[in-house]
C-alpha positions in Angstrom: 0.0 0.0 0.0 1.2 3.5 -0.8 0.7 5.6 2.3 0.8 8.8 0.3 -0.9 9.5 -3.0 -0.9 12.6 -5.3 -4.5 11.6 -6.3 -6.6 14.5 -4.9 -9.5 12.4 -3.6 -7.5 9.8 -1.6 -4.7 9.5 0.9 -3.5 6.1 0.0 -3.7 3.4 -2.7 -3.4 -0.4 -2.8 -3.1 -2.8 -5.7 -3.9 -6.2 -4.3 -3.8 -8.0 -7.7 -0.8 -7.8 -10.1 -0.3 -9.5 -13.4 -2.4 -10.1 -16.4 -2.8 -11.9 -19.8 -2.7 -10.3 -23.2 -6.2 -10.7 -24.6 -6.6 -8.1 -27.3 -4.7 -5.7 -29.6 -5.5 -3.0 -27.1 -3.1 -4.6 -24.6 -0.3 -3.3 -26.8 -0.8 0.1 -25.1 -1.1 -1.2 -21.5 0.8 1.1 -19.2 0.8 -1.4 -16.3 2.4 -4.1 -18.5 5.1 -1.6 -19.6 5.8 -0.5 -16.0 5.9 -4.1 -14.7 8.5 -5.0 -17.4 10.7 -1.9 -17.0 10.9 0.4 -13.9 9.2 -2.1 -11.6 10.6 -5.4 -13.0 12.7 -5.9 -9.8 9.9 -4.9 -7.3 8.8 -8.1 -5.4 5.2 -7.7 -6.4 6.0 -7.3 -10.2 9.1 -9.5 -10.6 8.7 -12.2 -13.2 5.3 -11.1 -14.5 6.5 -10.2 -17.9 8.7 -11.6 -20.6 10.9 -9.4 -22.8 10.1 -9.3 -26.5 11.3 -7.1 -29.4 8.2 -5.0 -29.0 8.8 -4.6 -25.2 7.6 -6.4 -22.1 4.6 -8.7 -22.4 2.5 -10.2 -19.6 3.2 -13.9 -19.1 -0.3 -14.7 -17.8 0.7 -15.0 -14.2 -1.6 -13.2 -11.7 -0.7 -12.7 -8.0 -2.7 -11.7 -4.9 -0.5 -9.4 -2.8 -1.7 -9.8 0.8 0.9 -7.5 2.3 
């Protein structure tokens, strides 16, 4: 959980589910997939959720529930 948020209507955020599967051409523009495979690829909740391709990171289909 992020204890501080710049979103004006909330004080904190929490993403309990991470990961996904590519299901349509629209997934090509997924910001979460790109972040999980670049800046956040070594973060414990995102590590190993993408595979590198010539077009950039792509979800590998694994989905995780992050209890912490």
